[in-house]
C-alpha positions as a Python dict, from the first residue, in 0.01 Angstrom:
ca = {
    (1, 'M'): (0, 0, 0),
    (2, 'A'): (-190, -330, 10),
    (3, 'L'): (-161, -394, -367),
    (4, 'D'): (214, -314, -407),
    (5, 'G'): (288, -688, -423),
    (6, 'G'): (-17, -776, -641),
    (7, 'L'): (-332, -967, -568),
    (8, 'G'): (-126, -1266, -470),
    (9, 'E'): (-2, -1088, -155),
    (10, 'A'): (-303, -866, -93),
    (11, 'L'): (-597, -1105, -102),
    (12, 'P'): (-470, -1346, 166),
    (13, 'G'): (-420, -1031, 383),
    (14, 'L'): (-795, -963, 377),
    (15, 'T'): (-878, -1296, 545),
    (16, 'V'): (-649, -1244, 846),
    (17, 'T'): (-913, -1054, 1043),
    (18, 'S'): (-1217, -1224, 914),
    (19, 'K'): (-1468, -1342, 1177),
    (20, 'V'): (-1545, -1636, 945),
    (21, 'P'): (-1249, -1872, 853),
    (22, 'V'): (-1167, -1832, 484),
    (23, 'T'): (-976, -2076, 259),
    (24, 'V'): (-776, -1892, -13),
    (25, 'R'): (-710, -2053, -350),
    (26, 'M'): (-519, -1858, -604),
    (27, 'D'): (-378, -1917, -951),
    (28, 'L'): (-254, -1584, -1066),
    (29, 'R'): (-55, -1649, -1374),
    (30, 'E'): (-43, -1282, -1483),
    (31, 'R'): (-77, -954, -1303),
    (32, 'P'): (-372, -745, -1408),
    (33, 'D'): (-373, -370, -1471),
    (34, 'Q'): (-361, -168, -1150),
    (35, 'A'): (-735, -50, -1198),
    (36, 'V'): (-842, -415, -1228),
    (37, 'E'): (-644, -504, -922),
    (38, 'R'): (-812, -238, -722),
    (39, 'A'): (-1151, -339, -842),
    (40, 'V'): (-1084, -707, -747),
    (41, 'Y'): (-941, -620, -409),
    (42, 'F'): (-1222, -385, -320),
    (43, 'C'): (-1476, -643, -435),
    (44, 'A'): (-1315, -923, -228),
    (45, 'A'): (-1305, -698, 82),
    (46, 'E'): (-1669, -615, 45),
    (47, 'L'): (-1769, -969, -26),
    (48, 'L'): (-1583, -1108, 279),
    (49, 'T'): (-1735, -840, 497),
    (50, 'N'): (-2080, -934, 361),
    (51, 'V'): (-2016, -1303, 450),
    (52, 'A'): (-1926, -1210, 815),
    (53, 'K'): (-2218, -969, 851),
    (54, 'H'): (-2510, -1143, 672),
    (55, 'S'): (-2452, -1507, 585),
    (56, 'G'): (-2437, -1685, 920),
    (57, 'A'): (-2167, -1893, 764),
    (58, 'D'): (-1916, -2108, 947),
    (59, 'S'): (-1665, -2099, 666),
    (60, 'A'): (-1597, -1927, 335),
    (61, 'E'): (-1365, -1978, 32),
    (62, 'L'): (-1201, -1711, -188),
    (63, 'T'): (-1071, -1812, -516),
    (64, 'A'): (-882, -1579, -755),
    (65, 'T'): (-750, -1666, -1099),
    (66, 'A'): (-569, -1449, -1358),
    (67, 'A'): (-497, -1625, -1692),
    (68, 'D'): (-572, -1577, -2062),
    (69, 'G'): (-652, -1216, -2033),
    (70, 'R'): (-927, -1267, -1762),
    (71, 'V'): (-952, -1228, -1392),
    (72, 'R'): (-1201, -1415, -1185),
    (73, 'L'): (-1282, -1373, -816),
    (74, 'T'): (-1513, -1608, -645),
    (75, 'V'): (-1633, -1585, -290),
    (76, 'G'): (-1849, -1863, -149),
    (77, 'D'): (-1981, -1949, 196),
    (78, 'D'): (-2172, -2223, 376),
    (79, 'G'): (-2431, -1974, 502),
    (80, 'R'): (-2802, -1939, 461),
    (81, 'G'): (-2801, -1760, 126),
    (82, 'G'): (-3029, -1479, 32),
    (83, 'A'): (-2790, -1237, -127),
    (84, 'K'): (-2947, -1048, -405),
    (85, 'L'): (-2844, -778, -662),
    (86, 'G'): (-3068, -479, -652),
    (87, 'V'): (-3144, -514, -277),
    (88, 'G'): (-2957, -265, -54),
    (89, 'T'): (-2652, -97, -193),
    (90, 'G'): (-2371, -339, -133),
    (91, 'L'): (-2384, -586, -429),
    (92, 'T'): (-2539, -327, -655),
    (93, 'G'): (-2235, -99, -584),
    (94, 'L'): (-2004, -381, -653),
    (95, 'A'): (-2172, -458, -981),
    (96, 'E'): (-2142, -91, -1083),
    (97, 'R'): (-1774, -77, -984),
    (98, 'L'): (-1691, -383, -1186),
    (99, 'A'): (-1895, -253, -1486),
    (100, 'A'): (-1665, 51, -1485),
    (101, 'V'): (-1382, -184, -1575),
    (102, 'D'): (-1591, -403, -1823),
    (103, 'G'): (-1657, -665, -1548),
    (104, 'V'): (-1961, -850, -1441),
    (105, 'L'): (-2087, -976, -1101),
    (106, 'R'): (-2288, -1294, -1078),
    (107, 'V'): (-2480, -1415, -771),
    (108, 'D'): (-2570, -1781, -727),
    (109, 'R'): (-2783, -1820, -417),
    (110, 'P'): (-3013, -2118, -405),
    (111, 'P'): (-3282, -2124, -138),
    (112, 'G'): (-3109, -2206, 196),
    (113, 'G'): (-2772, -2140, 66),
    (114, 'P'): (-2489, -2163, 10),
    (115, 'T'): (-2413, -1822, -166),
    (116, 'V'): (-2138, -1807, -447),
    (117, 'I'): (-2055, -1469, -588),
    (118, 'T'): (-1831, -1437, -886),
    (119, 'A'): (-1668, -1133, -1036),
    (120, 'E'): (-1522, -1155, -1381),
    (121, 'L'): (-1338, -894, -1574),
    (122, 'P'): (-1058, -836, -1827),
    (123, 'A'): (-705, -828, -1700),
    (124, 'R'): (-626, -539, -1929),
    (125, 'L'): (-822, -232, -1990),
}
């Protein structure tokens, strides 16, 4: 199972087959609940897929932190921007999945890019 070793092992594995080079930065001081790990992993996989499919980016960065009872995942790229909540089902579905574990999804997408999407949720349910 991808998450047997926690997010610290699983998240870098998502970048191996990415069509866009991804820099990974992690500071995982505590291991979140399994349901939170699953939500973060799924979110990271979906966001990296979106970068490759829609952004036109040459590079991306995935940052994951877990400390002080909170988990934060950020995926940014140097692409053209344009990602929106409420358009299509991808980001809306992610926001709903995160809400199920008391999390939120924020999208920062200035005109012309780059796009930065952040998921933040409690480490414990």
